C-alpha positions in Angstrom: -21.2 48.3 64.6 -22.7 51.7 64.5 -26.3 50.4 63.9 -26.1 48.6 67.3 -24.8 51.6 69.1 -27.6 53.7 67.6 -30.1 51.1 68.9 -28.6 51.3 72.4 -28.8 55.1 72.3 -32.4 55.1 71.1 -33.6 52.9 73.9 -31.7 54.8 76.6 -33.0 58.2 75.3 -36.6 57.3 74.5 -37.3 54.1 76.5 -40.1 54.1 79.1 -39.7 52.3 82.5 -41.8 49.1 82.4 -42.4 46.2 84.7 -42.1 42.6 83.4 -42.3 38.9 84.5 -38.6 38.8 85.7 -39.2 41.4 88.5 -36.4 43.6 87.0 -37.7 46.7 85.4 -36.6 47.8 82.0 -36.4 50.8 79.8 -38.7 49.7 77.0 -39.0 51.0 73.4 -41.7 49.9 71.0 -40.8 48.6 67.5 -37.1 49.3 67.1 -35.6 48.7 63.7 -32.2 48.5 62.2 -30.5 46.9 59.2 -26.9 46.0 58.2 -25.3 45.0 54.9 -23.7 41.6 55.3 -21.6 42.1 52.2 -19.5 44.6 54.2 -18.4 42.1 56.8 -19.6 39.7 59.4 -21.5 41.8 62.1 -20.0 40.3 65.3 -20.0 43.2 67.8 -16.6 44.8 68.3 -17.5 47.2 71.1 -17.3 44.3 73.5 -15.8 40.8 73.2 -18.3 38.3 71.9 -18.3 34.5 72.7 -17.9 33.2 69.2 -17.8 29.5 70.0 -21.0 29.4 72.1 -22.7 31.5 69.4 -21.8 29.1 66.6 -22.7 26.0 68.6 -26.1 27.5 69.3 -26.8 28.1 65.6 -25.7 24.6 64.7 -28.0 23.3 67.5 -30.9 25.2 65.9 -30.2 23.7 62.6 -30.0 20.2 64.1 -33.7 20.4 64.9 -33.1 19.1 68.5 -35.7 19.8 71.2 -33.3 19.1 74.0 -30.0 20.7 75.0 -28.0 17.6 76.1 -25.4 18.1 73.4 -25.5 21.9 73.5 -24.7 21.9 77.2 -21.2 20.6 76.4 -20.4 23.9 74.8 -22.6 26.6 76.4 -25.0 26.8 79.4 -27.1 29.5 77.7 -30.4 27.4 77.7 -29.9 25.7 81.0 -32.4 28.0 82.8 -35.2 27.1 80.5 -34.8 23.3 80.1 -36.0 20.6 82.5 -33.6 18.4 84.4 -33.3 16.0 81.5 -32.4 18.8 79.1 -35.7 18.9 77.3 -36.9 22.3 76.0 -40.5 23.0 75.5 -39.9 25.6 72.8 -36.8 24.8 70.9 -36.4 27.1 67.9 -34.7 24.6 65.7 -37.2 21.9 66.4 -39.9 24.1 64.9 -37.6 25.2 62.1 -37.1 21.5 61.1 -40.3 19.8 62.4 -43.1 22.2 62.4 -46.5 20.4 63.0 -49.0 21.0 60.2 -52.5 19.8 60.8 -54.7 19.0 57.8 -58.0 17.2 57.4 -58.2 14.0 55.5 -61.1 12.9 53.2 -63.0 11.7 56.2 -62.7 15.1 58.0 -60.2 13.8 60.6 -57.2 15.9 61.5 -53.8 14.5 60.5 -50.6 16.1 61.7 -47.4 16.0 59.5 -44.1 17.7 60.1 -42.7 20.4 57.8 -39.0 21.0 57.4 -39.1 24.8 56.9 -35.4 25.2 56.4 -35.3 22.6 53.6 -38.4 24.1 52.1 -36.7 27.5 52.0 -33.6 26.1 50.2 -35.7 24.2 47.7 -38.1 27.1 47.0 -35.3 29.7 46.5 -33.7 27.4 43.9 -37.1 26.9 42.2 -38.5 30.3 42.5 -36.1 33.0 43.9 -38.7 35.7 43.3 -41.1 34.2 45.8 -42.4 36.5 48.5 -43.4 33.5 50.7 -40.0 32.5 52.0 -41.1 32.5 55.7 -39.9 30.5 58.7 -41.8 30.5 62.0 -41.0 29.2 65.4 -44.3 30.3 66.9 -46.7 27.4 67.5 -49.7 29.0 69.4 -50.5 25.9 71.5 -46.9 25.5 72.6 -46.4 29.2 73.2 -49.3 29.5 75.5 -47.9 26.9 77.9 -44.2 27.3 77.4 -41.9 28.6 80.1 -40.2 30.8 77.5 -42.0 31.2 74.1 -39.8 32.1 71.2 -38.5 35.6 71.3 -37.2 35.7 67.7 -40.3 34.1 66.4 -40.3 34.4 62.6 -38.1 35.5 59.8 -38.4 36.0 56.0 -36.0 35.8 53.1 -36.0 37.9 50.0 -33.8 37.6 46.9 -32.8 40.8 45.1 -29.8 41.5 42.7 -28.5 38.0 43.3 -28.3 38.6 47.0 -30.2 36.9 49.8 -31.7 39.3 52.3 -33.2 38.3 55.7 -35.7 40.1 57.9 -36.1 39.0 61.5 -39.1 39.8 63.7 -38.6 39.5 67.5 -41.3 40.0 70.1 -38.9 40.8 72.9 -35.2 41.8 72.8 -32.7 42.2 75.6 -30.5 44.9 74.1 -27.4 44.2 76.2 -27.3 40.4 76.0 -29.7 38.9 73.5 -29.6 41.3 70.5 -25.9 41.0 69.8 -26.3 37.2 69.7 -29.5 37.4 67.6 -27.8 39.7 65.1 -24.7 37.4 64.6 -26.8 34.2 64.6 -29.1 35.3 61.8 -26.1 36.7 59.9 -24.6 33.2 60.1 -27.9 31.6 59.0 -28.3 34.0 56.1 -24.8 33.3 54.9 -25.4 29.5 55.2 -28.7 29.6 53.2 -27.2 32.0 50.6 -24.3 29.6 50.0 -26.7 26.6 49.8 -28.6 28.3 46.9 -25.7 30.0 45.1 -26.4 33.6 46.2 -24.4 36.2 48.1 -25.4 37.5 51.6 -27.3 40.8 51.3 -29.1 42.9 53.9 -30.1 41.7 57.4 -32.9 43.8 58.9 -34.4 43.4 62.3 -37.6 44.5 64.0 -37.7 44.3 67.8 -41.3 44.8 69.2 -40.3 45.3 72.8 -36.7 46.5 72.7 -35.5 46.8 76.3 -32.6 47.5 78.7 -32.7 46.1 82.3 -32.3 48.7 85.0 -31.6 47.3 88.5 -31.9 50.1 91.1 -28.9 50.9 93.2 -28.9 49.7 96.7 -31.4 46.9 96.0 -31.1 43.2 95.3 -31.7 43.9 91.7 -28.7 46.2 91.3 -26.5 43.5 89.8 -28.9 43.2 86.9 -28.5 46.8 85.8 -27.3 46.9 82.2 -27.1 50.7 81.7 -23.5 51.2 82.8 -22.1 48.5 80.5 -24.1 49.9 77.5 -23.0 53.4 78.2 -19.4 52.2 78.2 -20.0 50.7 74.8 -21.3 54.0 73.5 -17.9 55.5 74.4 -16.0 52.9 72.3 -15.3 53.3 68.6 -16.4 50.3 66.5 -13.5 48.3 65.0 -13.4 46.9 61.5 -15.8 43.9 60.9 -14.5 40.4 60.7 -15.0 37.9 57.9 -16.8 34.5 58.0 -16.0 31.7 55.7 -18.1 28.6 55.5 -17.2 25.2 53.9 -19.2 24.4 50.8 -21.1 21.4 52.2 -24.8 20.4 52.4 -26.5 22.2 55.3 -27.0 19.1 57.4 -23.3 18.1 57.1 -21.9 21.4 58.5 -20.0 21.1 61.7 -18.2 23.7 63.9 -14.9 23.1 62.1 -16.5 24.2 58.8 -16.7 27.8 59.9 -13.7 30.1 60.0 -13.9 33.6 61.5 -11.0 35.8 60.6 -9.9 39.3 61.4 -12.1 39.6 64.6 -10.9 42.2 67.0 -12.8 43.8 69.8 -12.8 46.0 72.9 -12.7 44.2 76.3 -15.5 42.0 77.5 -18.4 43.5 79.5 -20.3 41.3 81.8 -24.1 41.5 82.0 -26.2 39.4 84.4 -29.2 37.5 82.9 -32.6 38.4 84.2 -34.5 35.0 84.3 
């Protein structure tokens, strides 16, 4: 996907060296943006082989609303570093998508907390009022984020209906260009297609803003060398993007969708490139 390669080149060319909590410096670029037309194909990267199964299981885990990874661990270890020994996760994206705490005062002035299913609200509201400009989902709960081991990176997204197509814009506070962004791009493309199908629309544009877009740079000859992502990304820049694949989803209610209801066809890619995760 050319848009991804343009993003890689932008951060390499214009990024500034910056320290961060991991102890591995990055090349950091402020407020990177790109967009892709989902009607042209499913944007699973082709300049390196992507792990489709773990990606899809993660999206389904989000939609389940779980705040633990006990079931997810059967398919991918991607969240193991952030969960406790029992598999509980302080900041689980899907939990806030489906169970966001809303505090309101009752007639006596006492605070009462109820849960909001933001995903179901979006589906219902698009059906009722597709011209709404309030189709927002958030995973950022300030009290939780202050104390969390890893507050949400992709913290909010908005839907917009135009010309019978469902568009999605994702805002991300922090984005690992080599590892995280390819997954975020594909995950929200899946989500947009799911929601579009639930409301009788076609997938439209996916746009993405990354506030701190960064590439990890482990210095040669140091213990951090294995975390260097520059070589792998520069290799991708040499590779020609291949035709996009197609994603087909069974026509079922959102909470009944399972892994077997998704069919990815026509996916071809260049060889896998391994990147170490900086925790």
